[in-house]
Residue, then its C-alpha position, 0 to 999 in steps of 0.5 A: m586617417s587620410s588628410r587628402p581632400r575629397a573631390a566632389w565629382p565622384l559624389v556628383a556622378v553617383f548623384n546623377a545616376g541615382y536622380l536620373a530616373p525622376y527626370l526621365l519619368p515623363t517618358i518612362v510613363g508615356r512609353l509604358s502607356t503606349g508600348l505595353g497597352l497600360s492605361s494612364a493610371e496604370a502607367g502612373l502607378v508603375g512610375s510611382t512604384l519605382l519612385l516609392h522603392s527609391a523613397i524606402a531606400g532613402f529612409a532605411l539608409a538615412s543614418r547608415v551611410d557612415r557605418h557601411g561606407q560610401r563605396r560599398l553602398a554606392r556600388l550596391g545601389l549601382l548594381l540594383t540599378f543596373a539589374g533592375y532597369g536592365a531587367a525591365a528593358l528586356t521584357s514586355y511582361v508587365p509583372l517583370v517590368i514592375a519588379g524590375a522598376a521596383v528593384g531599379g528604384l531601390g538602386s537609385g534610392t541607394a545611390t541618391a542617399v550615398a551622394a546626398a550624405g556625402i554632399a552635405a559634408q562638402r565645404d559648400p553643399h549648395r555648390a555641390s548640389s548645383l553641380g549634381l543637378l547640372a549633371v542630371s539636367a544635362t544627361a536627361g536633356a541629351l536623352y530626351l533629344t536621342i530616345p525619340r530618334l531610336g524607336g518606340g517601346h518602353a525598353l529605351p528609357f530603362a536601358a538608358l538608366a542601366v547604362a548610366a549605372v555602369l558608366v558611374w561605377p568607376a567613380t565609386a573607387r574615390l568614395t570612402g570606405a566603411g568605418t570612416v566618415a567625411a569630415p565637415g567641410g570635405s577636407a578629410t576622412v575621420p574614423f566613424s564614431s558613435r551615433t549623435p542625435l539629429p540636430r534641429r529636429r523641428s526644423g528638419i521635420v517641417l522641411a521634410g513634411a513640406i518638401l514631400f507635398w512640394s515634390m508631389a505637386q511638381n511630379a503630378l504635372w511632370g509625370v503627365s507632361g508628356r500626355i499633355g503635349t501629345t493629347q491636349a496640345g496635339l504635338s508629336e512625341a519628337t516635338v514634346g521630346a524637343v520641348f523637354a530637351v529645351a526645357l531641361g537646357a533652361g534648367l541648366t541655365g537656372v542652376i548655373g545662375a543659382g550657383a553664381v548667386g549663391s547665398r547672397l539672397g539667403r535661402a528664403v526668398p529663392i525658396g519662397v518666391g521661386t515656389a510661387l513662380i513654379g506654381g504659375c508655370i504649372v497652371v500655364s503648362s497644364s492649360a496649354r492647347g498648343l505648342v506655344g503654351f506648352a513650351t512656355g510653361e514647361v521651359l519656365w517651369n524647368l527654369f525655376y524648379p532646379v534653382v529652388l531644389s538646389y536651395l532646398l538641398g543646400l538647406s537640408a544639408s546645412l541642418d546636419p554636417r553628417g548628412r542625415w537630414a539631407v538623406l531624410v529630406g531627400a527620401a521625403s522628396s522621393l516619396g512625394v515624387a512617387c505619389g506625384p504620377m498617380t496623383g496627377s494621373l488620377l486627378s487628370e482623368h477625373t477632372g482634367y488637366p487644367v483643374m489638376g494644374l490649379a490644385m497643384c499650384a494651390m498646394l505649392l503656395l501653401v507649402a511655400v510658407p513653412m519651407s521659407a520659415v525653415a530657411l529664415h529660422t536656420s540660416g541666421r542673420p546676414l553679417v553686415p558691416g555693422a556686425i563686423r564693427r561690433r567684433g573689431g571695428n573697421p580694421a576687422a573689415v579690412v583684414a577680413g577682406a585682405a588677400g593675404m589672410a585668404s591665402t593662409g586659410a585663416r577663418v575670418p568673417q566674411i560679408g554675407a556669412p551667417e552671424q555667429a551666435v552671441t553668448e549672453i553673460p549673466a547679469p551678476v558676472r557683468a556687475r562684478r566685472r564693472r566693480l573690479i574695473r572700478d576698484r582698479s581704477s580707484k587704486v590707480l587714481a589713488s597712487 
């Protein structure tokens, strides 16, 4: 058993390679439509096929990452990612492109599942999730600035995904092997033990179901954003790419801010209020008729989207330290992402982009309620000074904030930390204790 701390950066790198495909979805769908002569619905269906296979991999590996080992599964995922997307980039034969996208999707889902399970075992899952989203946003923003300047065709975005898998491969050497599992807190690896039942089943099921529709609404717009910019707003591909790059830069700012705020506001407020703001941004972007409206909607949307997503990933990781709910919720999100392009394409073709945006906004407002409820139910009440007083008075608060205690690694209550559960003592036990104290007091007075 190793006692060395496990760094988060290999997991962040693998997360980057696995989660990059959904971020590049607009340019993938747009170039499939223009480069291969596919209709909007057909190009959206190819994008949905890619993401559907990513979700399938996540559901299949939810409870198997510990058994097979992070290193082996991550390398398998990166190999499938390189082979599938590389094959799709090298051919213009539509059936082979679809097959390559499906294989690459399996690889992306496998890599994401490994990263999600490992991030859940970190000491601070929200911070690790934020780092992963930072890496993905930065990489995707750089690609949106670069790809339009390298030429047209569908090959470039697929080739970028394949190259990302190759660059991440060396990081897999730092992941755990088969038969071990990262201990909660990310401080060590311990031998893999027998299965334990999923904790917090009701909360996990509600969160997984809600995030499916949450992701569907997000990617219904994201999958057709490129076409909104070029057809409805009348912008060039280079201008749309620049808007996406600025938007993803705003996403970087949002994730940094979310990491700085941390859990000070809890999870319910960022998830609920952020989702409502995202719905408004979708309406603005889908109704845009020029550069100002399109850029405003896309930039603000990408500012709030990764913030809410980071809190959702942190919430799913908190449900199970072994990361099973994180993988399942991530797979449900991928399933929603897979349905998003097809949903957006079909709705926009039959009703237009503005009506599609209104429908997705209504869906987001509906799912914000159960997601916020899960966050309230599982996060616990904040530990306030009154709670510290019940556990030892003002001196306890002084001890909790002392620098010397922090240096020794002692586990002390902190302001804003979740309150520990209180075990109720049955009434007969308390009655016997009062009688015992009364008897002892009588004996002392009698003596």
